C-alpha positions, 0 to 999 in steps of 0.5 A: 500500500502506498502511504498518502499524507493528506493535509489542509490549511485552516479549513474553518477560517481560510481554505474550506474543506478538502474536496469530497471527491478526493476524500472519497479516494481515502475513506477514513483518512483524516487530513492533517490540519495545519495553520501554515501555508507551507506544509513543511513548517508543520511538525505533524506533516513532517512526522507523517512523511518521516513515518512513511520511511520514504525518501522519494515523495510525490507532491501535488497541491491546490496552489503550485506556488504555495502548497507545492513550491514551499515544501518542495524546496525545503524537502529537497534541502532536507534530502528528499527526492521530490516528484511534482505531479504537475497536472494535479496542481493548480494555481490562480493563473497559468503564469503562477503555476509555470513560475512555481514549476520553474522554481521547483525544477531549479531546486531539483524536483522532477516534474511528472504527470498523473498518467506517467505515475499511474503507468509507472505503477502499472508497468506490468500489464500481467498484473490483472488485479489492477488492470481494469481499474487502470483502464477505467481511469484511462478511458474516463480521464486521459483523452486521446489515450482513453479514446485509443484504448476504447478503439482497441477494445471495440474495433480490434478485440470486438468488446462492447462499447463502454457505457458511460452514465448520461451527464444530463440524467445525473444533472436532472436527478440532482435537481429533483 
């Protein structure tokens, strides 16, 4: 099991709750509540990282220039190898995100994408226990690659087309 550390900043007075979509992926895991924008300044966060026993860390955050850049620079200084999952980060503007990514790369972080990470973990396609889940993620979230997988399934292998729930029906049901 991959250790994951979730963290938030002043949910009651500043940033609000962690997105329910993200919480659903980690049921029962409470985020570390901190007051500093820089997670590396929080002793509970650092303790959780140290407890993992890992020296290679994947990091992503809501605001690249704050939630990612600050702790990345400090973690690299403290001897950690940091991989920033760039497409899982955002910022107030593309310029802010791009400048933050330049900063973390200059500090020694390695930029990666979520698909790159997922396919690194699923590099042996004989691992059938995770194959279907990976293909589901690819078809739902990875654009042209997902379309290619769907094409191969249906046209090459003769599988039935993937059935997706109707967006309209979910929206209508939500308003009833």
